[in-house]
C-alpha positions in Angstrom: 83.1 123.9 92.7 80.7 121.6 94.5 78.7 121.8 97.8 81.5 120.0 99.5 84.2 122.4 98.3 84.1 124.7 101.1 84.0 121.9 103.6 87.0 120.3 102.1 88.9 123.7 102.1 88.1 124.0 105.8 89.4 120.4 106.6 92.6 121.3 104.8 92.9 124.6 106.7 92.4 122.5 109.9 95.1 120.0 109.0 97.6 122.8 108.1 97.0 125.2 111.1 96.8 122.6 113.8 100.1 121.2 114.8 100.4 117.6 113.6 96.8 117.8 112.6 96.9 116.6 109.0 96.4 112.8 109.7 93.1 113.7 111.3 92.2 115.9 108.4 92.7 113.0 106.0 90.5 110.7 108.1 87.7 113.6 108.0 88.2 113.8 104.3 87.5 110.0 104.0 84.2 110.4 105.7 82.3 111.3 102.4 83.4 108.6 99.9 80.6 109.4 97.6 81.4 113.1 97.6 83.2 115.3 95.2 85.3 118.1 96.3 86.1 119.4 92.8 84.9 118.3 89.4 87.4 118.8 86.7 86.1 117.9 83.2 84.8 114.3 83.4 86.8 113.5 86.7 85.2 114.1 90.0 88.0 114.4 92.6 86.9 112.5 95.8 87.0 114.7 99.1 89.8 112.3 100.4 92.0 112.9 97.5 91.5 116.4 97.5 92.7 116.7 101.2 95.5 114.1 100.4 96.9 116.5 97.9 98.1 118.4 101.0 99.9 115.4 102.2 101.5 115.0 98.8 102.8 118.5 99.3 104.0 118.1 102.9 105.9 115.0 101.7 107.6 116.8 98.7 108.5 119.8 100.9 109.9 117.3 103.7 112.0 115.7 100.9 113.6 119.0 99.8 114.0 120.0 103.5 111.6 122.8 103.8 108.1 124.1 103.8 105.3 124.9 106.3 104.4 121.4 107.3 107.9 120.2 108.4 111.5 121.3 108.3 113.6 118.2 108.7 116.5 116.6 106.9 115.9 113.9 104.4 115.0 110.6 106.1 114.8 106.9 105.0 111.5 105.7 103.7 109.2 104.1 106.3 108.7 100.4 106.2 106.8 99.1 103.3 107.1 102.3 101.3 110.0 101.1 99.2 107.8 98.4 97.6 104.9 100.7 97.2 107.3 103.2 95.4 108.3 100.2 93.1 104.7 99.3 92.7 103.9 102.8 91.5 107.0 103.0 89.3 106.0 99.8 87.5 102.5 100.9 87.1 103.6 104.0 85.3 105.9 102.2 83.2 103.3 99.8 82.1 100.8 102.5 81.5 103.3 104.3 79.2 104.5 101.0 77.4 101.3 98.9 77.1 99.7 101.0 74.5 102.8 100.9 72.2 103.1 97.2 72.7 99.4 96.2 72.5 97.8 98.7 70.3 94.2 97.9 69.6 94.0 95.6 72.7 90.4 95.3 73.8 89.6 96.5 77.3 86.5 96.7 79.7 85.6 100.3 80.3 82.4 101.9 81.5 81.9 103.7 78.2 80.8 100.3 76.9 81.9 97.3 74.7 84.4 97.8 71.8 87.0 99.9 73.9 90.5 99.7 73.1 93.9 101.1 74.1 95.6 103.2 71.5 99.3 103.8 71.0 100.3 107.4 72.1 96.8 108.1 73.8 96.8 108.7 77.5 93.2 108.8 78.7 91.8 111.0 81.8 91.5 107.8 83.5 95.1 106.9 82.9 96.1 110.2 84.5 93.7 110.3 87.3 94.6 106.8 88.6 98.3 107.5 88.5 97.7 110.5 90.5 95.6 108.9 93.0 98.3 106.1 93.5 101.1 108.6 94.0 99.0 110.8 96.4 98.0 107.7 98.3 101.6 106.7 98.7 102.4 110.2 100.1 99.6 109.8 102.5 101.2 106.4 103.7 104.5 108.4 104.2 103.1 111.3 106.0 101.0 109.1 108.5 104.0 106.8 109.1 106.2 109.7 110.1 103.6 111.6 112.2 103.7 111.4 115.9 99.9 112.4 116.1 98.8 109.4 113.9 97.2 106.5 115.7 94.7 103.7 115.1 91.9 105.9 115.8 92.1 107.4 112.3 90.6 104.4 110.9 87.7 104.6 113.3 87.2 108.2 112.5 87.0 107.8 108.7 85.0 104.5 108.8 82.8 105.7 111.9 81.8 109.0 110.3 80.4 107.0 107.4 78.3 105.0 109.6 77.1 108.1 111.6 76.2 110.0 108.4 74.5 107.0 107.0 72.5 106.5 110.2 71.6 110.1 110.1 70.2 109.7 106.6 68.5 106.5 107.6 66.6 108.6 110.3 65.7 111.1 107.6 64.2 108.2 105.5 62.3 106.3 108.2 61.4 109.2 110.7 61.7 112.5 108.7 64.7 113.8 110.6 66.3 116.9 108.8 69.2 115.8 106.6 71.1 117.7 103.9 70.2 115.5 100.8 72.9 115.4 98.1 75.5 117.3 100.2 77.6 114.3 101.4 77.0 112.3 98.3 77.3 114.9 95.5 79.6 113.2 93.0 77.8 114.0 89.6 79.3 111.0 87.7 78.4 108.4 90.2 75.4 106.2 89.5 73.3 106.1 92.7 71.5 102.9 93.2 68.7 102.7 95.8 66.7 99.8 94.4 67.1 96.2 93.5 65.6 94.5 90.3 62.0 94.5 90.4 61.9 98.0 92.2 62.6 96.5 95.6 63.7 99.6 97.9 67.2 99.2 99.3 69.4 101.6 101.5 72.6 103.2 100.4 73.3 105.6 103.3 75.6 108.3 102.0 77.4 106.0 99.6 76.7 105.4 96.0 74.9 102.0 96.3 73.9 99.6 99.0 76.9 97.4 98.5 79.2 100.3 99.1 77.4 101.0 102.3 77.7 97.4 103.5 81.4 97.4 102.8 81.9 100.5 104.8 80.0 99.0 107.7 82.0 95.9 107.6 85.3 97.8 107.8 83.8 99.9 110.7 82.8 96.6 112.6 86.2 94.9 111.9 87.9 97.9 113.5 85.5 98.8 116.2 85.0 95.5 117.8 88.6 94.6 118.5 89.3 98.4 119.3 86.6 98.2 122.0 88.6 95.6 123.8 91.5 98.1 124.1 89.7 101.2 125.3 87.5 101.6 128.5 84.7 103.7 129.8 82.3 105.5 127.6 84.5 105.0 124.6 84.1 101.4 124.7 80.3 101.6 124.8 80.3 104.2 122.2 82.5 101.9 120.0 80.2 98.9 120.5 77.0 100.9 119.9 78.6 102.2 116.6 79.5 98.7 115.6 75.9 97.6 116.3 74.6 100.3 114.3 76.9 99.4 111.4 75.9 95.8 111.7 72.1 96.9 111.3 72.9 99.1 108.3 74.9 96.3 106.6 72.0 93.9 107.0 69.3 96.3 105.8 71.6 97.2 102.7 70.8 93.6 101.6 74.2 93.1 100.2 75.3 89.5 99.5 79.0 90.7 99.6 78.4 91.8 103.2 77.4 88.3 104.2 80.2 86.5 102.3 82.9 88.9 103.3 81.8 88.8 106.9 82.0 84.9 106.9 85.5 85.0 105.3 86.8 87.6 107.8 85.3 85.5 110.8 87.1 82.5 109.4 90.5 84.2 109.0 90.0 85.6 112.6 89.4 82.1 114.1 92.4 80.6 112.2 94.5 83.4 113.5 93.5 83.0 117.1 94.0 79.1 116.9 97.3 79.3 115.4 98.4 81.9 117.9 96.9 79.7 120.8 98.6 76.6 119.5 101.9 78.4 119.1 101.5 79.7 122.8 101.6 83.3 121.5 97.9 84.1 122.4 96.9 84.0 126.2 93.3 83.4 127.1 91.7 84.3 130.4 89.3 82.3 132.3 86.4 84.4 131.5 87.4 84.4 127.9 87.7 80.5 127.9 84.0 80.2 129.4 82.8 82.7 126.8 84.5 80.9 124.0 83.1 77.5 125.0 79.6 79.0 125.0 80.1 80.5 121.7 81.1 77.1 120.2 77.9 75.4 121.7 75.8 78.4 120.2 77.7 78.1 116.9 76.7 74.4 116.7 73.3 75.6 116.6 73.6 78.9 114.6 76.2 77.8 111.9 73.7 75.5 110.0 71.2 78.3 110.0 73.6 81.0 108.8 75.1 78.7 106.3 71.7 78.0 104.8 70.8 81.6 104.6 74.2 82.6 103.1 73.9 79.7 100.5 70.4 80.9 99.5 71.6 84.5 99.3 74.6 83.6 97.2 72.7 81.3 95.0 70.0 84.2 94.2 73.0 86.4 93.5 74.8 84.0 91.1 71.5 83.8 89.1 71.1 87.5 88.7 71.8 89.7 85.7 74.3 91.7 87.7 76.3 88.6 88.6 76.5 87.7 84.8 77.6 91.3 84.2 80.3 91.4 86.9 81.7 88.0 86.1 81.7 88.9 82.5 83.9 91.9 83.2 86.4 89.8 85.3 86.6 87.1 82.6 87.3 89.6 80.1 89.9 91.3 82.3 91.7 87.9 82.9 91.6 87.6 79.2 93.4 90.9 78.8 96.0 89.8 81.4 96.7 86.7 79.3 96.7 88.6 75.9 99.2 91.1 77.2 101.5 88.1 78.6 101.1 89.0 82.2 102.1 92.8 81.7 98.6 94.6 81.9 97.3 97.5 80.0 98.2 100.1 82.5 96.7 102.1 85.5 93.1 103.1 84.7 93.0 101.4 81.2 90.8 98.5 82.3 88.0 98.2 84.8 87.2 94.8 86.1 84.5 93.8 88.7 86.9 92.5 91.4 90.2 93.6 92.8 92.4 90.6 91.7 91.0 90.7 88.1 91.5 94.6 88.0 95.1 94.4 89.5 96.2 91.8 87.0 94.7 93.3 84.1 96.3 96.9 84.6 99.7 96.2 86.3 100.2 92.5 85.5 101.7 89.9 87.7 104.8 92.0 88.7 102.7 94.8 89.9 100.4 92.6 91.8 103.3 90.8 93.5 104.8 94.2 94.5 101.5 95.4 96.0 100.8 92.0 97.8 104.5 92.0 99.1 104.1 95.5 100.5 100.9 94.7 102.4 102.2 91.4 103.7 105.4 93.0 104.9 103.4 95.8 106.8 101.2 93.4 108.3 104.0 91.2 109.4 106.1 93.8 110.9 103.2 95.7 112.7 101.5 92.6 114.2 103.6 92.8 117.4 102.0 96.3 118.3 98.8 95.1 119.7 97.2 98.6 119.7 97.4 98.6 116.0 95.8 95.2 115.4 92.2 96.6 114.9 93.7 98.4 111.8 94.9 95.1 110.5 91.4 93.7 110.7 90.0 96.6 109.1 92.3 96.3 106.2 91.6 92.4 106.0 87.9 93.3 105.7 88.6 95.9 103.1 90.8 93.6 100.9 88.3 90.8 101.3 85.4 93.1 100.1 87.8 94.2 97.2 88.4 90.6 96.2 84.8 90.0 96.1 83.5 93.0 94.3 85.8 96.1 94.7 88.1 96.7 91.6 89.4 100.2 92.4 92.8 100.8 93.9 91.8 104.4 94.5 89.6 103.8 97.5 87.6 107.0 97.9 87.3 106.5 101.6 91.0 106.6 102.0 91.0 103.7 104.6 93.3 101.6 102.4 96.1 104.3 102.4 95.4 105.4 105.9 95.6 101.7 107.3 98.9 101.2 105.4 100.4 104.4 106.8 99.3 103.3 110.3 100.9 99.9 109.8 104.1 101.3 108.5 104.1 103.5 111.8 103.3 100.4 113.9 106.3 98.7 112.2 108.6 101.7 113.3 107.3 101.4 116.8 108.0 97.7 116.9 111.5 98.4 115.9 112.1 101.2 118.3 110.3 99.8 121.4 109.1 102.6 123.5 110.8 105.4 121.3 108.8 107.9 119.2 105.4 107.0 120.7 103.0 110.1 121.1 102.5 111.3 124.6 99.3 109.8 126.2 99.5 106.7 124.1 101.8 104.0 125.8 102.7 101.1 123.5 105.5 98.6 123.6 106.5 96.5 120.9 105.2 93.6 123.0 101.9 95.3 123.2 101.8 95.4 127.0 100.8 99.1 127.2 97.8 100.9 128.1 96.1 100.0 124.8 94.1 103.1 124.3 
């Protein structure tokens, strides 16, 4: 047991006892990405996945037609889940076959150089990553089928991380009471709060400053577009929280935060221009004036920001950590080529970035299946405007992963929650006004209340 065990059990109980409350319980479980609900041997189970086990039970009981969560006949899989199931099946197949086909193949593992896969030997990492993947897909199914699930789940998961980190910042800077090592108690994480040379950095309740920066960027990319859909005090609260997330992201001094923010901004501008030119995006007079002012301001700011980002990236490229990370990625690409594009299996190799990690573990087929599932969900959910902030949160998360985030088993749960919400949005787009929770009016065209 850990200090978060009782809290996790309370969250699970809340999800079980409250009608349609489990999606919210999943979001609450994702609020402590560096927290362990349980430690089993050398594996610390993140709080999100501990809560997500309940979702797996609910989905299984739903399949067999019984249980305390839902008593319904078997239903077809939600949009995108079919490809995710194929992805998981392929990943398990590769995990079982790769050691037999490529016995002795060198891999990159935290244990150090010289690691190899061995025929007939499944490691704890293989088993853990397979379980996390299956449980994550069950989360997607549960959320897609839940009438209580809405885009606010991403805001709850990502926003609470910002709130808890802001609370700890108040403790560091002003001495506010804070329960140290409660929300970030995973025993096998390497907690980093300094840069080379002993310069102090802030990590919030995450394992390292870059993880805090990533969570803050995801929160910003959700909260800013979401604030345009809600009104009153909730809009101001969302904007204030986005501002706080921006401040924490800056003081984390993470280069990845800057690079990912620029990439997401470029994607957003390109998406807006394509929609405007195709006459699918309407712009009000006020928005036109604001946009014109931003263009003028950008003419002055872009050279300054570009120079700053270039300097930061230059410093990062010349650092020892960059050499180490790029070395892990290069070795992972070599593993991908050495296995003829098959990969070495889930949890058998740890790269430094998502693409290298994906190709080296599940190969080209697995990578295409996952990319296909994500692309399908984004395409089919895009007509439902209320869920577009979820898309932007997912874009930010994937951008961060491509830069420096190798894990498919996202401990915050935002990845799986977002995919589940987009699957639900795809169902809403197909059914028009049907099966929409009371109090949340959304049409497939997006002309609803939006909040």
